[in-house]
C-alpha positions in Angstrom: 0.0 0.0 0.0 2.7 2.4 0.9 4.5 1.7 -2.3 1.5 2.5 -4.4 0.9 5.8 -2.7 4.5 6.9 -3.4 4.2 5.9 -7.0 0.9 7.8 -7.3 2.6 11.0 -6.0 5.2 10.7 -8.7 2.6 10.6 -11.3 0.9 13.6 -10.0 4.1 15.6 -10.0 4.7 14.7 -13.7 1.1 15.7 -14.5 1.7 19.1 -12.8 4.9 19.8 -14.7 3.3 18.9 -18.0 0.4 21.3 -17.2 2.7 24.1 -16.4 4.6 23.6 -19.7 1.3 23.6 -21.6 0.2 26.8 -19.9 3.5 28.4 -20.9 3.2 27.3 -24.5 -0.4 28.5 -24.7 0.7 31.8 -23.2 3.3 32.3 -25.8 0.9 31.6 -28.6 -1.7 34.0 -27.4 0.6 36.6 -25.8 -0.3 39.2 -28.4 -4.1 38.8 -28.1 -6.5 40.5 -25.8 -7.6 37.2 -24.5 -4.0 36.4 -23.7 -3.8 39.5 -21.6 -6.9 38.4 -19.6 -5.5 34.9 -19.1 -2.3 36.2 -17.7 -4.2 38.4 -15.3 -6.2 35.3 -14.2 -2.9 33.7 -13.2 -2.0 36.7 -11.2 0.3 38.3 -13.8 -0.3 42.0 -14.1 1.2 44.6 -16.4 1.2 45.4 -20.1 1.8 42.6 -22.5 3.9 45.1 -24.5 6.4 45.0 -21.7 7.1 41.4 -22.6 7.7 42.3 -26.4 10.6 44.1 -28.0 10.5 47.9 -27.9 9.0 50.0 -30.7 12.4 51.2 -31.9 13.6 47.7 -32.4 10.6 46.9 -34.5 11.5 49.4 -37.2 12.7 47.8 -40.4 16.2 48.4 -41.8 15.7 50.8 -44.7 19.4 51.1 -45.5 19.4 47.9 -47.5 22.3 46.4 -45.5 22.5 42.6 -46.0 24.6 40.7 -43.6 25.3 37.0 -44.6 25.4 34.2 -42.1 28.8 33.5 -40.7 30.6 30.8 -42.5 34.0 29.4 -43.0 34.7 31.7 -45.9 33.8 34.7 -43.8 36.9 34.3 -41.8 39.6 36.7 -42.9 37.4 38.7 -45.3 34.5 41.0 -45.2 31.4 39.7 -47.0 29.3 42.7 -45.9 27.0 43.6 -48.8 26.0 47.3 -48.5 23.3 48.6 -50.7 22.2 52.2 -50.0 18.9 53.4 -51.6 19.1 56.1 -54.2 18.0 59.4 -52.6 14.8 60.7 -54.3 15.0 64.1 -55.9 13.6 67.0 -53.9 10.3 68.5 -55.2 12.0 71.7 -56.1 14.8 70.0 -58.0 12.3 67.9 -59.9 10.2 70.9 -60.8 13.3 72.7 -62.0 14.4 69.8 -64.2 11.0 69.4 -65.9 10.1 73.1 -66.3 10.4 74.2 -69.9 12.9 77.0 -70.8 11.0 80.2 -71.4 10.8 80.9 -75.2 12.3 84.1 -76.4 10.4 86.3 -78.8 11.9 87.5 -82.0 14.2 90.4 -81.5 16.6 92.6 -83.5 18.9 90.5 -85.7 16.2 88.1 -86.8 14.3 88.5 -90.0 12.3 86.5 -92.5 14.1 83.6 -94.2 13.4 85.2 -97.6 15.6 88.1 -96.6 18.7 85.9 -96.4 21.0 85.9 -99.3 21.1 82.6 -101.3 24.9 82.9 -101.8 27.8 83.8 -99.7 29.7 87.2 -99.8 32.6 85.4 -101.4 30.3 84.0 -104.2 28.8 87.5 -104.5 32.2 89.0 -105.1 32.8 86.5 -107.9 29.5 87.5 -109.5 30.2 91.2 -108.9 33.4 90.9 -111.1 31.2 89.9 -114.0 28.7 92.7 -113.7 29.0 95.3 -116.4 29.8 98.9 -115.6 27.6 101.3 -117.5 26.3 104.9 -117.1 22.6 104.8 -116.0 19.8 105.3 -118.4 17.5 107.8 -116.8 15.4 109.0 -119.6 11.7 107.9 -119.8 11.2 106.8 -116.2 10.0 109.9 -114.4 6.3 109.7 -113.7 5.9 106.5 -115.5 6.5 103.8 -113.0 3.1 102.1 -113.1 2.9 102.3 -116.9 6.5 100.8 -117.2 6.3 98.1 -114.5 2.6 97.6 -114.1 0.6 96.9 -110.9 0.6 94.0 -108.4 -0.6 91.0 -110.3 -3.1 88.3 -109.0 -1.0 85.5 -107.5 -1.4 82.0 -108.9 -0.4 80.8 -105.4 -3.3 82.5 -103.7 -7.1 82.4 -103.9 -9.5 85.1 -104.9 -8.1 88.5 -105.3 -4.8 87.8 -103.5 -1.9 89.6 -105.3 1.9 89.4 -105.2 1.8 91.9 -102.4 -0.4 89.6 -100.3 1.9 86.6 -101.2 5.0 88.4 -100.0 3.3 89.6 -96.8 2.1 86.1 -96.1 5.6 84.7 -96.8 7.5 87.2 -94.6 5.2 87.8 -91.7 4.1 85.6 -88.8 0.6 85.3 -87.2 -1.0 86.2 -90.6 -4.7 86.5 -90.9 -6.3 86.6 -94.3 -9.8 87.1 -95.7 -11.5 84.4 -97.7 -10.4 86.2 -100.8 -6.7 85.8 -99.7 -6.1 89.4 -98.7 -3.7 89.8 -95.8 -5.4 91.7 -92.9 -3.0 91.4 -90.0 0.4 90.0 -89.2 3.7 90.5 -87.4 7.0 91.4 -89.3 10.5 91.2 -88.0 11.8 94.0 -90.3 15.3 93.3 -91.8 15.9 96.9 -92.6 15.4 98.4 -89.1 15.4 95.3 -86.8 12.0 96.4 -85.4 9.0 94.3 -84.7 6.1 95.7 -86.6 2.4 94.7 -86.1 0.5 95.2 -89.3 -3.2 95.8 -89.3 -4.8 96.7 -92.7 -7.8 98.3 -91.0 -5.5 100.9 -89.3 -2.9 101.6 -92.0 -1.4 99.9 -95.0 1.8 102.0 -94.8 3.4 100.3 -91.7 4.5 97.4 -93.9 5.4 97.9 -97.5 6.7 95.6 -100.2 10.2 96.7 -101.4 12.1 95.8 -104.5 15.6 95.2 -103.1 16.9 96.6 -106.4 14.4 99.4 -106.9 12.4 99.5 -110.1 14.0 102.9 -111.0 17.5 101.4 -110.5 16.4 98.3 -112.6 15.1 100.6 -115.3 18.3 102.7 -115.4 20.6 99.7 -115.3 19.1 97.7 -118.1 15.3 97.1 -118.0 14.7 100.3 -120.0 15.5 98.1 -123.0 13.3 95.2 -121.9 9.7 94.4 -123.0 6.7 95.5 -120.9 6.1 91.8 -119.9 9.7 91.4 -118.8 9.4 94.5 -116.6 6.1 93.2 -115.2 7.8 89.9 -114.4 10.6 91.8 -112.6 8.1 93.9 -110.5 6.3 90.8 -109.3 9.3 88.5 -108.8 9.4 87.1 -105.2 13.2 86.9 -105.5 13.3 90.7 -105.8 10.8 91.5 -103.1 10.8 91.8 -99.3 8.2 93.0 -96.8 9.8 95.8 -94.9 9.2 98.8 -92.6 7.1 101.3 -94.6 9.1 104.5 -93.7 12.4 102.8 -94.4 11.2 101.8 -97.8 10.1 105.3 -98.6 13.4 106.7 -97.4 15.2 104.2 -99.6 13.6 105.6 -102.7 15.6 104.7 -105.8 18.1 102.7 -103.8 21.0 105.0 -104.7 21.0 107.8 -102.2 22.6 110.4 -104.4 20.7 109.5 -107.6 18.6 112.6 -107.8 17.0 115.0 -105.4 13.2 115.3 -105.3 13.4 118.8 -106.6 15.4 117.9 -109.7 13.8 114.6 -110.5 12.6 115.7 -113.9 15.8 117.3 -114.8 18.1 114.5 -113.7 21.1 113.7 -115.8 23.4 110.7 -115.9 26.0 112.7 -113.9 23.6 112.9 -111.0 23.5 109.1 -110.6 26.0 108.9 -107.8 27.6 105.9 -106.1 26.4 106.0 -102.5 24.1 102.9 -102.3 21.3 103.1 -99.7 22.0 100.9 -96.7 19.6 99.6 -94.0 19.9 101.1 -90.6 20.1 97.6 -89.2 23.8 97.0 -89.6 23.4 93.3 -88.9 21.5 93.0 -92.2 23.8 95.0 -94.5 25.9 92.0 -95.8 22.8 90.0 -96.8 21.3 93.2 -98.4 24.3 93.8 -100.5 24.6 90.2 -101.5 21.0 90.2 -102.6 21.6 93.3 -104.7 24.3 91.4 -106.5 22.1 88.3 -106.9 19.3 90.3 -108.5 21.5 92.3 -110.8 23.2 89.1 -112.0 19.8 87.3 -112.5 18.5 90.2 -114.7 21.7 91.1 -116.4 21.7 94.6 -114.9 24.7 97.0 -114.8 26.2 99.1 -112.1 28.0 102.5 -112.1 31.6 102.3 -111.3 31.1 104.0 -108.0 28.3 101.6 -107.1 30.4 98.6 -108.0 33.4 99.9 -106.0 31.2 100.5 -102.9 29.6 97.1 -103.2 33.0 95.4 -103.4 34.2 97.3 -100.3 31.2 96.2 -98.3 31.3 92.6 -99.3 35.0 92.3 -98.6 34.3 93.3 -95.0 31.6 90.6 -94.6 32.3 87.1 -93.3 33.5 84.9 -96.2 30.8 82.3 -95.5 
């Protein structure tokens, strides 16, 4: 009897130990739950469950990208630490600066319509200049007869309705052009090659702010060769886009015949060949003078026109001072 009691007590002890272990395991499983908190309190354990867990700081993930391999035989004597730092993100201000477009610059002095550019270089113009004939000007027969000798603006085959060569050149040389259904230019903006000014044209206010200029003036063309041409040839010259530019109206009127000392307004009817001087009219925009003089040579070569000796000498002097290309 005594032996059986002793054995029974041993079994009870084992049962108690197993029960304690089970309680510990169960507590571990449910330690994070609210019910686990209540269970601990039932066993006389008080205090926050969070006190049994790692602190908040230790729960933060490692955002530096540091990877530490497990220690192994090959880790002895060398550093296998793999360090990968994340790429810093661009600040909002830097991002905005990188994506913001560069402000556009409006046309300014030194810019002009593409048609105002010479088609050849000053060096090539000098070669053409050598072949231009020197002759005294033929002045007779022009005075007061410009329209009869060179005609009016012709209807342009490149425009609709009543659009003329004048409208064609304005459309070509200006920007922001508005036209009627009949292809008449009403408004536009010109970067004037002669003055370098920006001119806003509005036909309803004035037709004189922008005018169509013959780079080699019709009076010059008449005096240097077209006096002997047919009426149709002169009409073709007067409407040739290669000869024409849209320019500042006052500058065009000041230019006149194209040769400053040709004749004074008071002696126009009594002009003689001796009064055809050599001072070629030049644009006030100095940046355009080389292109202007090259275009004069181009036009005179195309139509077989002559120059006075003084005009040719001055033209050569200007071209030799221009960039070769």
